[in-house]
N, C-alpha and C positions, 0 to 999 in steps of 0.2 A: 133520389135516383131517377134518372131519365133514360130514354132510349135515343136521345139526340146524339148524332155524331159530333164530336168536338171539332169546332172550326180550326183550320190550320193557323199556326202562329205566323204573325207578320213581324219579322225581326230585322232591324237595320244593322245590328252588330252583335257579336257573341263574345263572351268572356268565359274562360275556364273550359274551353273545348277546342279541339283541333279543327273540327269542321262544323258547319251549321247543322242544327237539329231540326227535323220536321216530324210532325205527327204521322205523316204518311210513312216515313222510313221507320218509325217506332211502332207501327201497327204490329200487334202480337206481344207487345210488352205493356205492362201497366205504367202510367205516368202520373207523377205528383207534380202539379204546376202551382207555384207560389207567385202570385202577382204582388209586387211591393213597390214602394217609393222609399228612397233612402232618408227622406225627411219626415216620414210617417212614424210617429211615436210607437204605435202598436206593431208596426213592421220591425222596427229596430229592437224593441224590447221582447217581442214574442215570436213574430212570424219568421224572420230570417234565422234566428237561433233554432227554432223548431224545425225548419227546413234543413238546416245543416245537420241536426241530430238525425233526422230521417235519412238523409243521404249517407251519413256514417253508419247508422244502424242497419240499413238494408243494402249496403254496398255489395254484399255477396249474393244478392238476388238479381232478378232481371228488372226490378223497378228502376225507371228513369226519373230522377228528380231534376226539375228545371225551375230556375228562377226567371221571372219576367219583370224587368224594371219598366213599369208602366206609368209614365209621368203625365198627370193631367192638371197639375198646378205647379207654380214656382219653376217653370221650365228653364229659366236662365241659370238657376242654382243647381239643377240636377242634370248636368251634362254627362256624356260618356266619360270624360276625364275625371269628373268628381266621383262617378260611379266606380271607376277603377280604384281610386283611393279608398272608397268605402269598402269595396270587396277585399282589398288587401288588409286594411285595418281590422276588419271583422273576421278575417281568416275564412272567408266563404270559398268553398272548393267545388261546389256543384255548378254545372253550366248555367250561365245567366245570359238571357237575351234582352236586348234593348228594344222595347215595343216601338214599332214604326209610328212616327208622328201622324196624327189625324189630318185628313184633308179638309180644310175649311172648318176645323173644329179643334178645341184643345184636348179632346179625348183621343188617345192613341188607337190605332187600328185594331189590335188584338183585344184591347179592353172593350171597344165598341162591339166587336163581333161576338164576344161572350156575354155582353150585357152586364158587365161588372158594375157594381154600385160604388166601388172605391177600393181602397187598400187597407189592410191586407185582404186578399181573396185567395182561397185555396180551392183548387179544382183537382179532382181525382178522376182519371180516365182509365177505362177498362182496356183490356187487351184488344177487344174488337173495335176500339175507337170511340165508344159511347161514353158520355159523361156519367159517372157514378155519383159524384158529389160536387156541388158548386156552393161554397160557403163564403160569406162576407164577414169580416171581423175576426176576432180571436177565436181560434178553434182549439178545443180541448185536446191535450196530448194523447190521452187514452182513446178518445174518439178517432183521432187521426191514425193512431196505431191500428185500431180495429178496422178502419176502412182500408188501410194498406194491406193488412192481412187478408181481408176479404177479396180484394182484387188480385192479390198474388195467388190466392187459392183457386181462382176461376181458370177454367181451361178454354 
């Protein structure tokens, strides 16, 4: 748990949402941010299914679930067109942003601003905009549920 304000998302394109999402606009709501790559085995087998389950399970709360496709390798293979097919084939219905390409770096902008080590990365943001959890790698379902319950219960 930290008291750092979550950096704003830098997104070049959105899927599964009518309008772009910003953390500033979401202030007052808890946010579950899942950073993934569609060619990341852990993301495909665990991270994106877990995120979809959280989206489905907490849809009647004010939790905002967001996916962030943050490509730091195999750039030519993981284009927005490929991502759209991946989202369709995996029946992902939560909003997904495409992380803005890095400037003079293969590391995308949001990935860099959060200091992510890779994918999958799960970030839980409190209602006040501070980072509650920043975890790299596979996150246990029970732990994720407990974190979501904790931030939902905060006022």
